C-alpha positions in Angstrom: 11.3 -85.2 43.4 12.9 -81.5 42.7 14.4 -81.6 46.6 15.5 -85.2 46.2 17.2 -84.4 42.8 19.1 -81.2 44.4 20.2 -83.1 47.4 21.5 -85.8 45.1 23.6 -83.6 43.3 24.8 -81.5 46.5 25.8 -85.2 47.7 27.8 -85.5 44.3 29.6 -82.5 45.0 30.8 -82.9 48.3 31.7 -86.3 47.6 34.1 -85.4 44.7 38.0 -85.3 45.4 39.0 -81.8 46.4 41.2 -80.4 43.2 44.9 -80.0 44.2 45.4 -76.8 41.7 44.0 -73.3 42.2 43.1 -73.2 38.1 41.4 -76.1 37.0 39.9 -76.9 33.7 36.3 -77.5 32.6 36.0 -80.8 30.4 33.4 -80.6 27.9 31.9 -83.2 25.6 28.6 -83.3 23.8 27.9 -79.6 25.2 27.7 -81.0 28.8 30.6 -80.0 31.6 31.4 -83.5 32.5 34.0 -82.6 35.3 36.7 -80.4 36.5 40.4 -81.8 36.4 43.9 -80.2 37.3 45.6 -79.0 34.1 48.2 -81.6 34.7 45.5 -84.3 35.0 43.9 -83.1 31.8 46.9 -83.6 29.6 47.8 -87.0 31.4 43.9 -88.3 30.0 44.8 -87.2 26.4 43.0 -83.9 26.4 43.6 -80.6 25.0 43.4 -77.4 27.0 41.8 -74.4 25.5 42.2 -71.0 26.7 39.2 -68.8 25.4 40.0 -65.8 27.8 40.2 -62.2 26.7 43.8 -62.2 27.6 44.9 -64.8 25.3 47.5 -64.4 22.5 48.9 -66.7 20.3 51.9 -69.0 20.9 54.3 -66.9 19.1 53.9 -63.7 21.0 53.4 -65.6 24.3 54.0 -69.4 25.0 57.1 -69.5 22.9 58.9 -66.6 24.9 57.5 -68.3 28.5 58.9 -72.1 27.3 62.5 -70.6 27.2 62.0 -68.8 30.3 61.9 -64.8 28.7 59.3 -62.4 28.2 56.7 -61.9 26.1 57.5 -59.5 23.2 56.0 -56.1 24.2 53.5 -56.5 20.9 51.7 -59.1 23.0 50.0 -56.3 24.8 49.3 -54.5 21.7 47.8 -57.6 20.5 45.2 -58.2 23.2 44.1 -54.8 23.2 43.2 -54.8 19.4 41.4 -58.2 19.9 39.4 -56.6 22.5 38.4 -53.9 20.2 40.4 -51.0 22.3 42.3 -49.1 19.8 43.5 -46.2 21.7 44.8 -43.3 19.6 45.2 -45.4 16.5 43.0 -44.1 14.0 43.9 -46.6 11.5 43.2 -49.5 13.5 39.8 -47.6 14.7 39.0 -47.2 10.8 39.7 -51.0 9.7 37.9 -51.8 13.3 37.7 -55.4 12.4 41.0 -57.1 12.0 40.6 -60.5 11.7 41.6 -60.4 8.1 45.4 -58.9 9.2 45.3 -62.2 11.8 43.7 -60.4 15.0 40.7 -62.3 15.7 38.1 -60.6 18.0 37.5 -62.3 21.5 34.7 -64.3 23.0 33.6 -61.3 25.0 33.2 -59.2 21.6 31.7 -62.4 19.9 29.2 -62.7 22.8 28.1 -58.9 22.3 27.7 -59.7 18.6 25.4 -63.0 19.3 23.1 -61.2 21.6 22.6 -58.3 19.6 19.2 -59.1 18.9 18.1 -55.7 17.1 20.5 -56.1 14.5 19.3 -59.6 14.0 16.0 -58.6 13.6 17.0 -55.7 11.2 18.4 -58.2 8.8 15.1 -60.8 8.9 12.8 -57.8 8.0 14.9 -57.3 4.5 13.4 -58.3 1.4 16.9 -60.4 -0.1 15.0 -60.7 -3.8 16.7 -57.7 -5.2 20.4 -59.6 -3.9 19.5 -62.9 -5.0 18.7 -61.5 -8.6 21.7 -59.3 -8.6 24.5 -59.8 -11.0 27.9 -59.0 -9.6 30.3 -57.5 -9.6 28.8 -54.2 -8.7 31.5 -51.3 -8.1 31.3 -47.9 -6.9 30.0 -44.9 -8.9 30.8 -41.4 -8.8 28.3 -39.0 -7.7 27.6 -37.3 -11.3 27.3 -41.1 -12.7 24.8 -42.3 -9.6 22.8 -39.1 -10.7 22.7 -39.8 -14.1 21.8 -43.8 -13.6 18.8 -42.4 -11.0 17.5 -39.9 -13.3 17.7 -42.3 -16.5 15.8 -44.7 -14.4 13.2 -42.4 -13.6 12.9 -41.6 -17.4 12.7 -45.6 -18.4 9.7 -45.6 -15.6 7.8 -42.8 -16.9 8.2 -44.3 -20.6 7.3 -47.5 -19.5 4.1 -46.2 -17.8 3.1 -43.8 -20.5 3.6 -46.9 -23.0 1.2 -48.8 -20.8 -1.6 -46.1 -20.6 -1.3 -45.0 -24.4 -1.6 -48.8 -25.4 -3.8 -49.6 -22.9 -2.2 -52.8 -21.5 -2.3 -54.5 -18.3 1.7 -55.0 -17.3 5.1 -55.2 -18.8 4.6 -58.6 -20.0 2.0 -57.4 -22.1 4.0 -54.5 -23.3 7.1 -56.3 -24.1 5.0 -58.8 -26.0 3.4 -56.0 -28.1 6.6 -55.3 -30.2 10.3 -55.7 -30.4 11.1 -51.9 -29.8 8.9 -52.3 -26.4 10.5 -55.5 -25.6 13.5 -53.4 -25.5 12.0 -50.4 -23.6 11.1 -53.1 -21.0 14.0 -54.9 -20.9 16.3 -51.7 -20.4 14.0 -50.3 -17.6 14.0 -53.6 -15.8 17.8 -53.8 -15.9 18.4 -50.4 -14.5 15.4 -51.1 -11.7 17.3 -54.4 -10.8 20.3 -52.5 -10.5 18.9 -49.9 -8.2 17.1 -52.4 -5.9 20.4 -54.5 -5.2 22.0 -51.2 -4.5 19.0 -50.3 -2.0 18.9 -53.7 -0.3 22.9 -53.6 0.1 22.7 -50.3 1.8 20.1 -52.1 4.0 22.0 -54.6 4.9 24.9 -52.1 5.8 22.3 -49.9 7.6 21.4 -52.9 10.0 25.1 -53.6 10.9 25.2 -50.1 11.8 28.2 -49.4 8.9 26.3 -47.2 7.0 24.2 -44.2 8.4 20.6 -44.4 7.7 20.7 -40.8 5.8 23.7 -42.1 3.4 21.7 -44.8 2.2 20.9 -42.7 -0.9 20.5 -45.3 -3.5 24.0 -44.3 -5.0 26.9 -46.8 -4.9 29.2 -43.9 -3.5 32.1 -43.6 -1.3 30.1 -43.7 1.7 28.5 -47.1 0.7 31.9 -48.6 -0.8 33.8 -47.9 2.6 30.9 -49.4 4.5 30.9 -52.3 2.4 34.5 -52.4 2.9 34.1 -52.9 6.5 31.6 -55.5 6.1 34.0 -57.6 4.0 36.8 -57.5 6.7 34.0 -58.3 9.3 33.4 -61.6 7.5 37.0 -62.1 6.2 36.0 -61.4 2.7 39.3 -60.3 0.5 37.9 -57.8 -1.6 37.8 -53.7 -2.1 34.3 -52.3 -1.4 32.7 -53.8 -4.4 29.4 -56.5 -4.6 31.1 -59.5 -6.0 29.9 -62.8 -5.8 31.4 -64.0 -2.4 30.1 -60.7 -0.8 26.6 -61.5 -2.2 26.6 -64.9 -0.8 27.6 -63.3 2.9 24.8 -60.9 2.4 22.1 -63.5 1.7 23.4 -65.4 4.9 21.2 -64.9 8.0 23.0 -62.7 10.4 22.9 -65.3 13.2 24.9 -67.5 10.9 27.5 -65.1 10.2 28.0 -64.5 13.6 28.3 -68.3 14.4 30.9 -68.6 11.7 32.7 -66.0 13.7 32.6 -67.8 16.5 34.0 -70.8 14.7 37.0 -69.3 13.3 37.5 -67.6 16.8 37.2 -71.5 17.9 39.6 -72.6 15.4 42.2 -70.0 16.1 42.5 -71.4 19.7 42.3 -74.7 19.0 45.2 -74.4 16.0 47.3 -72.9 18.6 46.7 -75.0 21.7 47.3 -78.3 19.6 50.0 -77.2 17.7 48.5 -77.8 14.2 49.4 -76.4 10.8 48.2 -78.9 8.4 45.1 -76.9 6.5 44.8 -79.1 3.5 46.4 -76.4 1.6 49.2 -79.2 0.7 46.6 -81.3 -1.0 44.4 -78.4 -2.2 41.6 -80.0 -0.4 40.2 -77.9 2.4 37.7 -79.4 4.9 34.8 -78.1 6.6 33.4 -77.3 10.4 30.0 -78.5 10.8 29.4 -78.8 7.3 30.5 -74.7 6.4 33.5 -73.8 4.6 34.8 -70.9 7.0 37.3 -69.2 4.6 36.7 -67.8 0.8 38.5 -68.5 -2.2 41.0 -65.9 -2.2 42.2 -67.6 1.4 42.6 -70.8 -0.5 44.6 -70.0 -3.3 46.4 -72.8 -5.3 46.5 -71.1 -8.9 47.2 -74.0 -11.1 49.7 -75.8 -8.7 48.4 -79.5 -8.6 48.2 -81.5 -5.3 51.5 -82.3 -3.7 52.1 -86.2 -3.5 51.7 -87.3 -0.1 50.4 -83.8 1.0 49.0 -83.7 4.5 45.0 -83.5 5.2 43.6 -80.7 6.8 43.7 -81.8 10.6 42.6 -78.3 11.7 38.9 -78.4 10.4 38.2 -81.9 12.1 39.9 -80.5 15.3 37.9 -77.5 15.3 34.9 -79.3 14.8 35.4 -81.8 17.4 35.7 -78.9 20.0 32.5 -77.4 18.5 30.5 -80.4 19.3 32.0 -80.6 22.8 31.1 -77.0 23.6 27.6 -78.0 21.9 28.3 -75.7 19.0 26.2 -77.1 16.7 24.3 -74.3 15.8 23.4 -70.9 16.7 21.4 -71.1 19.9 24.2 -73.8 21.1 27.2 -71.3 20.7 25.2 -68.3 22.0 24.2 -70.5 25.2 27.7 -71.7 25.9 29.3 -68.0 25.2 26.8 -66.4 27.1 27.1 -68.7 30.3 30.9 -68.0 30.1 31.3 -64.7 29.0 28.3 -63.0 30.6 29.7 -60.6 33.4 33.3 -59.4 34.5 34.5 -62.9 35.8 36.7 -64.3 33.6 35.9 -67.7 32.5 38.1 -71.1 33.1 40.1 -72.9 30.7 38.3 -75.7 28.8 39.4 -79.1 28.1 38.3 -81.1 24.8 38.9 -84.4 23.3 40.6 -84.0 20.1 41.5 -86.1 17.2 44.8 -87.9 17.4 47.8 -86.5 16.0 49.6 -88.4 13.1 52.8 -90.5 14.1 55.2 -88.2 13.0 53.8 -85.6 15.9 55.4 -88.3 18.4 58.8 -86.7 18.0 60.3 -83.1 17.6 59.7 -82.0 13.8 62.5 -81.9 11.5 60.9 -79.4 9.3 62.4 -77.5 5.9 61.1 -74.8 3.8 60.9 -74.7 -0.1 59.8 -71.6 -1.8 58.5 -71.8 -5.4 59.0 -68.1 -7.1 56.6 -68.8 -9.4 56.8 -66.5 -12.8 58.8 -63.7 -12.4 59.3 -61.2 -15.3 62.3 -58.6 -15.1 61.2 -56.3 -18.2 59.8 -53.2 -17.1 57.0 -53.0 -19.5 55.8 -56.7 -17.9 55.5 -55.6 -14.5 51.8 -55.7 -14.9 51.6 -59.0 -16.0 49.4 -61.6 -14.1 51.5 -64.8 -13.6 49.6 -68.1 -13.5 52.2 -69.7 -11.2 52.7 -67.2 -8.1 55.3 -67.8 -5.6 54.4 -70.2 -2.7 56.1 -71.4 0.2 56.1 -75.1 0.9 56.7 -76.8 4.7 57.9 -80.0 4.7 58.0 -82.5 7.9 60.4 -85.8 8.4 57.7 -88.6 8.7 60.2 -91.4 8.9 64.1 -92.4 7.8 64.2 -91.0 4.3 60.3 -89.8 4.2 58.7 -86.5 4.3 55.2 -85.2 4.2 54.2 -81.8 2.8 52.4 -80.2 5.9 51.4 -76.8 3.8 51.5 -74.9 0.8 50.6 -71.1 1.1 51.0 -68.1 -0.9 54.2 -65.9 -0.1 56.2 -63.1 -2.1 59.6 -62.7 -3.3 61.0 -59.4 -3.8 59.5 -55.8 -3.1 
């Protein structure tokens, strides 16, 4: 039977008409390769061609110039180098390392390496996250002297609790706390200090697993080395923060490392889908962001709307459904599916093909060249010198409108912007 199956497969391939192009695209649906088509045939079939290769650059750095017969800007090559993790002699880029937060998403070859890093995954899985679950953000960097004083006080509190238990011949802390109000305060203070130290230890253990913090630097102090490593971790997971353990970072640390890597792959796929389909509507005009496979891929800082209400007739999020459609076509419904696909096409030195998938139909106003206009709301501005540190409730935003018919328009996006210097 296996021989018969193989023979039928050979006959099927042999009987397929030869493609009249040198660079066919692989058509995927429901996680399987369906067929190969020439690019023009794929476009005629209503499919969207996705380029996942490592020499890809966004339309603004590549296709925009080629469409008018010009050479791409020189920064295209710099972008590709940075996306591939090749930082050259740039110490700042090498220090920042994870550049997705700055608009440069890692290539799928780099993501392939992350997905296959079993040692890192096993390291995270072996950790006890109970202290992180109980942690009360924010937890911020401390000076060396403050860390020493805090750890010395913890040692002192532990000795006091242990001495009280022994002196009163009590079984545990709960019994000591029930003994008297003074002992209850003693136990509460010790447990707060113990919980803080345990949370810092757990945080450092995760940073060691990610090879962002050397093991010898995990001293239990939330010092400069820990804060610097945590900033790198936050950039790695597109968290807008400054090296403190906040609620968003805590949630990221509590996710499985494989889940985090799947989210990275989905964000990278979203970038390629958005570029290929020419999409911009991200839900910001309505203040309603969609999910991809049930996941919110952006944190609250990247979905800022402040006190602005939804715009009347604002466009819905079209990027998330398109990204999910591509993910499902490739079979990226879980970590294993994404890993298998990326491993299949990015293992070895041969560049992968381009792919074609079916995406949701665009709105009617996409049928003609878009007539666009931009509007900037400057928000709240104070000109008095003494008011320069006031925090505005209404920040500056840019709204992009498109004509959707005679005398009608739709708000595509509302993004934060800046006014002045």
